[in-house]
Every structure is written in structure tokens, then in C-alpha cells.
FIDO-663869 format. One record per residue: residue number from 1; x, y, z of N, C-alpha, C in turn. Coordinates in steps of 0.1 Angstrom, whole numbers. Example, Ala and Ser with C-alpha at 12.3 -4.5 7.8 and 13.67 -1.06 7.14 Angstrom:
<rs>
+------+-------+-------+-------+-------+-------+-------+-------+-------+-------+
: balo :   n.X :   n.Y :   n.Z :  ca.X :  ca.Y :  ca.Z :   c.X :   c.Y :   c.Z :
+------+-------+-------+-------+-------+-------+-------+-------+-------+-------+
:    1 :   132 :   -57 :    78 :   123 :   -45 :    78 :   132 :   -33 :    78 :
:    2 :   128 :   -22 :    71 :   137 :   -11 :    71 :   129 :     0 :    79 :
+------+-------+-------+-------+-------+-------+-------+-------+-------+-------+
</rs>
This chain:
<rs>
+------+-------+-------+-------+-------+-------+-------+-------+-------+-------+
: balo :   n.X :   n.Y :   n.Z :  ca.X :  ca.Y :  ca.Z :   c.X :   c.Y :   c.Z :
+------+-------+-------+-------+-------+-------+-------+-------+-------+-------+
:    1 :    24 :   -15 :  -119 :    32 :    -3 :  -117 :    43 :    -6 :  -107 :
:    2 :    55 :    -4 :  -111 :    66 :    -6 :  -102 :    72 :     8 :   -98 :
:    3 :    73 :    10 :   -85 :    79 :    22 :   -80 :    94 :    20 :   -77 :
:    4 :   102 :    31 :   -81 :   116 :    31 :   -78 :   119 :    38 :   -66 :
:    5 :   126 :    33 :   -57 :   130 :    39 :   -44 :   138 :    52 :   -48 :
:    6 :   135 :    63 :   -42 :   142 :    75 :   -45 :   149 :    81 :   -32 :
:    7 :   142 :    79 :   -21 :   148 :    85 :    -8 :   142 :    78 :     4 :
:    8 :   151 :    77 :    14 :   146 :    72 :    27 :   151 :    82 :    37 :
:    9 :   142 :    88 :    45 :   146 :    97 :    56 :   141 :    91 :    69 :
:   10 :   149 :    93 :    80 :   145 :    89 :    93 :   141 :   102 :   101 :
:   11 :   129 :   102 :   105 :   123 :   114 :   112 :   117 :   110 :   126 :
:   12 :   117 :   119 :   134 :   111 :   118 :   148 :   120 :   110 :   157 :
:   13 :   118 :   111 :   170 :   125 :   103 :   180 :   122 :    88 :   179 :
:   14 :   110 :    85 :   172 :   106 :    72 :   171 :   111 :    65 :   158 :
:   15 :   119 :    72 :   151 :   126 :    67 :   139 :   116 :    62 :   128 :
:   16 :   106 :    71 :   126 :    97 :    68 :   114 :   105 :    69 :   101 :
:   17 :   102 :    61 :    92 :   109 :    61 :    79 :   100 :    68 :    69 :
:   18 :   104 :    79 :    63 :    97 :    85 :    52 :   103 :    80 :    39 :
:   19 :    95 :    74 :    31 :    99 :    68 :    19 :    94 :    77 :     7 :
:   20 :   103 :    80 :    -2 :    98 :    86 :   -14 :   102 :    77 :   -26 :
:   21 :    92 :    74 :   -34 :    94 :    66 :   -46 :    90 :    74 :   -58 :
:   22 :    94 :    69 :   -70 :    90 :    75 :   -82 :    83 :    64 :   -90 :
:   23 :    70 :    67 :   -94 :    62 :    58 :  -102 :    68 :    57 :  -116 :
:   24 :    63 :    47 :  -124 :    67 :    46 :  -137 :    63 :    57 :  -146 :
:   25 :    53 :    65 :  -141 :    49 :    77 :  -149 :    57 :    90 :  -145 :
:   26 :    66 :    88 :  -135 :    74 :   100 :  -131 :    69 :   108 :  -119 :
:   27 :    58 :   103 :  -113 :    51 :   110 :  -102 :    57 :   104 :   -89 :
:   28 :    59 :   114 :   -80 :    64 :   109 :   -66 :    53 :   103 :   -58 :
:   29 :    56 :    93 :   -51 :    47 :    86 :   -42 :    54 :    86 :   -28 :
:   30 :    48 :    91 :   -18 :    54 :    92 :    -5 :    46 :    84 :     5 :
:   31 :    53 :    78 :    15 :    46 :    71 :    25 :    55 :    71 :    38 :
:   32 :    50 :    68 :    49 :    57 :    68 :    62 :    55 :    55 :    69 :
:   33 :    65 :    49 :    74 :    64 :    37 :    81 :    68 :    39 :    96 :
:   34 :    60 :    33 :   104 :    62 :    34 :   119 :    69 :    22 :   124 :
:   35 :    76 :    23 :   135 :    83 :    12 :   141 :    76 :     0 :   144 :
:   36 :    63 :     0 :   144 :    55 :   -12 :   146 :    50 :   -18 :   133 :
:   37 :    55 :   -13 :   122 :    50 :   -17 :   108 :    56 :   -31 :   106 :
:   38 :    48 :   -39 :    99 :    52 :   -52 :    94 :    55 :   -50 :    79 :
:   39 :    67 :   -51 :    76 :    72 :   -48 :    62 :    68 :   -60 :    53 :
:   40 :    63 :   -56 :    41 :    58 :   -66 :    31 :    71 :   -73 :    26 :
:   41 :    68 :   -85 :    22 :    79 :   -93 :    16 :    85 :   -87 :     4 :
:   42 :    77 :   -80 :    -4 :    83 :   -73 :   -16 :    87 :   -59 :   -13 :
:   43 :    89 :   -55 :    -1 :    94 :   -42 :     3 :   108 :   -40 :    -3 :
:   44 :   112 :   -28 :    -7 :   125 :   -25 :   -11 :   135 :   -30 :    -1 :
:   45 :   146 :   -37 :    -5 :   156 :   -42 :     5 :   162 :   -31 :    13 :
:   46 :   164 :   -19 :     6 :   170 :    -8 :    13 :   162 :    -3 :    25 :
:   47 :   148 :    -4 :    23 :   139 :     0 :    34 :   140 :   -10 :    45 :
:   48 :   140 :   -23 :    41 :   141 :   -33 :    52 :   154 :   -32 :    60 :
:   49 :   165 :   -29 :    53 :   178 :   -27 :    60 :   178 :   -15 :    69 :
:   50 :   172 :    -4 :    65 :   171 :     8 :    73 :   162 :     5 :    85 :
:   51 :   151 :    -1 :    83 :   142 :    -4 :    94 :   149 :   -13 :   104 :
:   52 :   157 :   -23 :   100 :   164 :   -32 :   109 :   174 :   -24 :   117 :
:   53 :   181 :   -15 :   111 :   191 :    -7 :   117 :   185 :     3 :   127 :
:   54 :   174 :    10 :   124 :   169 :    20 :   132 :   159 :    16 :   142 :
:   55 :   151 :     5 :   139 :   140 :     1 :   148 :   145 :    -9 :   158 :
:   56 :   153 :    -4 :   168 :   158 :   -12 :   178 :   146 :   -16 :   188 :
:   57 :   149 :   -26 :   196 :   139 :   -29 :   206 :   135 :   -18 :   215 :
:   58 :   144 :    -9 :   218 :   142 :     3 :   226 :   132 :    12 :   219 :
:   59 :   135 :    15 :   206 :   127 :    24 :   198 :   112 :    18 :   197 :
:   60 :   111 :     5 :   194 :    98 :    -1 :   193 :    90 :     0 :   206 :
:   61 :    97 :    -3 :   217 :    91 :    -2 :   230 :    86 :    13 :   233 :
:   62 :    94 :    22 :   230 :    91 :    36 :   232 :    79 :    40 :   224 :
:   63 :    79 :    36 :   211 :    67 :    38 :   203 :    54 :    32 :   208 :
:   64 :    55 :    20 :   213 :    44 :    13 :   218 :    38 :    20 :   231 :
:   65 :    47 :    25 :   239 :    44 :    32 :   251 :    37 :    45 :   247 :
:   66 :    42 :    52 :   237 :    36 :    65 :   232 :    22 :    62 :   227 :
:   67 :    21 :    52 :   219 :     7 :    49 :   214 :    -3 :    46 :   225 :
:   68 :     2 :    38 :   235 :    -7 :    34 :   246 :   -11 :    47 :   253 :
:   69 :    -2 :    56 :   256 :    -5 :    69 :   263 :   -15 :    77 :   254 :
:   70 :   -13 :    77 :   241 :   -22 :    85 :   233 :   -36 :    79 :   233 :
:   71 :   -37 :    66 :   233 :   -50 :    59 :   233 :   -57 :    62 :   247 :
:   72 :   -49 :    62 :   257 :   -55 :    64 :   271 :   -60 :    79 :   271 :
:   73 :   -53 :    88 :   266 :   -57 :   102 :   266 :   -70 :   104 :   258 :
:   74 :   -71 :    97 :   247 :   -82 :    98 :   238 :   -95 :    92 :   245 :
:   75 :   -93 :    81 :   252 :  -104 :    74 :   259 :  -109 :    83 :   270 :
:   76 :  -100 :    90 :   277 :  -104 :   100 :   287 :  -112 :   111 :   281 :
:   77 :  -108 :   116 :   270 :  -115 :   127 :   263 :  -129 :   123 :   259 :
:   78 :  -130 :   111 :   254 :  -143 :   106 :   250 :  -152 :   103 :   261 :
:   79 :  -147 :   100 :   273 :  -155 :    97 :   285 :  -160 :   110 :   291 :
:   80 :  -154 :   121 :   288 :  -158 :   134 :   294 :  -172 :   138 :   289 :
+------+-------+-------+-------+-------+-------+-------+-------+-------+-------+
</rs>
């Protein structure tokens, strides 16, 4: 099954990429990529280009900091 890229949207301060594709049966498939994602070799070139443009080192560092803070908060909750 080959999906055709239909839309790329950049959302959140962390520049998540929302991808909408159309399957060969005409059904929409949606997925979201985070700035720490490792893109597959067979990823759509347009998605790779958008990620390279949007996922600056600053954005990646900000996302990593946010994730670490969330994990810390979760650990504190679980320890209570």
C-alpha cells in the first residue's frame, strides 16, 4: 500500500508536523511527527524538507527540555 502525501501542517511551539496522506483505497491516514523523530529513509521528501526547515537545534532542545520536565513531574506523581 502506497500513501500519497496530501497535507503537512506545522503545529505547536515545538513544530510538530501533522501529516495527512491518502491511501490507495482513498482513506485518509494521519500521523504526527515530533522534533525528536528519526525520519525513515523512505519518508516523503516533502516531509523531510519541512522537518529540516522547522526542526532547528533550538526547537529540538526546547522539545527535549519539555519532555524531561514532563517525565520529572510524572515521576513525582508516581512517588506520592
